[in-house]
C-alpha positions, 0 to 999 in steps of 0.5 A: 617686835613690831614698829607701830607708827603713830597717826594722831588725828586732830581736826582732820590732820595728822599731828603730834602733841607734847605731853598730851597737851592739846594746845601744844600741837605740831601739824605734820601732814594735812592729809593723814591718808597720804601719811598712812600710805607713806608708812605702808610704802616704807614697810610698816606692818601696823598703824596706830591711830588715835582720834585726839578730838574723840578722846576729849569729846568722848565719841569718835570725831574723825570718822571720815578720815579713819574710814578712808585709811581703813579702806585704802591701806592693806595693813591692820590698824589699831584705833583709840580715842573716844570709844566709849560703848559696845555699839561703837566697838561693834561698828568699828570692827565691822568696817575693818579696824583690827584692834580697838584701843579702850582707854578711859572706859577701861577704868570707868566700865571694866565690864564693857571691856570684858564683854567686848573681849568675849564677843571680839576675841583678840581685837580689844586692847587697853590703852593705859596712859600714865603720869607718875604711875597713876592712870590718866583719863579723858584725853590725859586731862584727868588723874585717877586714883588707880595705879598703872599696875593695878589696872593692868592686873585687873584685866588678866585672863579676860582676853585682852590682846594687848596693853598700850602703855604710855608715859605721858611725861615722856610723850613727844619730849624726845627724851627717851622711853620709860624703861623702868616702868615698862619693865615693871609692867612686863614683870607683873602681867602676862598680857602682851605690852606695847610701849609708847612715849619718848622714843627719840632714836635708834639707840632708844629702840635698841635699849627697849629691845635689850631691856624689855625683850618681851614687848609686843612692839613700840609705838613711835611718832615724833621721831619718825616725823622729825626723821630722827629714826629711819623706818627701815632701820627701825624695823631691822633693829626690832626684828 
C-alpha cells in the first residue's frame, strides 16, 4: 500500500484547504519544489499533485512549478486539476507525468477517458470527489446527479489505472477517513483504488490498512504538514 503525499498548488504555493473551500486555505510552503524534495528525502515513492487553480479555471495554471517538480524529483508523479482535453494529457505525459488524474471531464466526456486509456495504458486515473455519495465537479463547487459508485462502475474494463476517491466532507478536517464509503467502492469495482481525505493519524492508516486491505494507497496531506503523522512510520505501517 503506497503513501501518496499531497501537494496542492494555489498561486504557485503549496497549500491545504478545508473541505475543498478555496477561501479556507493554509499555506504550508511557498516553494512547492522544496516540499516535493522533502517528501522524496523522507522516503516517499510517489507524489500526488493537484493544480487547484486549474480545477476552477478548467485549464492548468501552475505549469511552471509543475514542470520544475517533474524535472527535479526522481519519483513518479500523479497530477490532476483542470485537465480537460486530449492535447493537454498528451503534453503532460510527454514531459514526464506518470499518471494523469481526470476528474470533471470523466463525468462530462467519458469518451475522452476511454481514448486516453487506449493511447496511454496504465497512465490514466479517475479522480472521484464525493459529497453524500454524489460526485462533485469543477473544483468541488458543483454537485452532479451521478453517484460515486455508478461513475466508478462505468469505467470498468476500459484501462483506468486507478480511482482516487475523496470524501470532500472529510478532506482537511482531520476527523478520520470515510472507511464505509471506501469499503463499498472496493466491493463494487475491480479498478485499483486510492483513498483520500480525512486521514489524521497513524491509527487512521492502520484502520484503513485493516478494513480496506485491497487499497492501492492513501493520499495524505494536512496530517503530514501538521506533523501528526511521521512519514517513515506511515510507510512502515502501510508496507
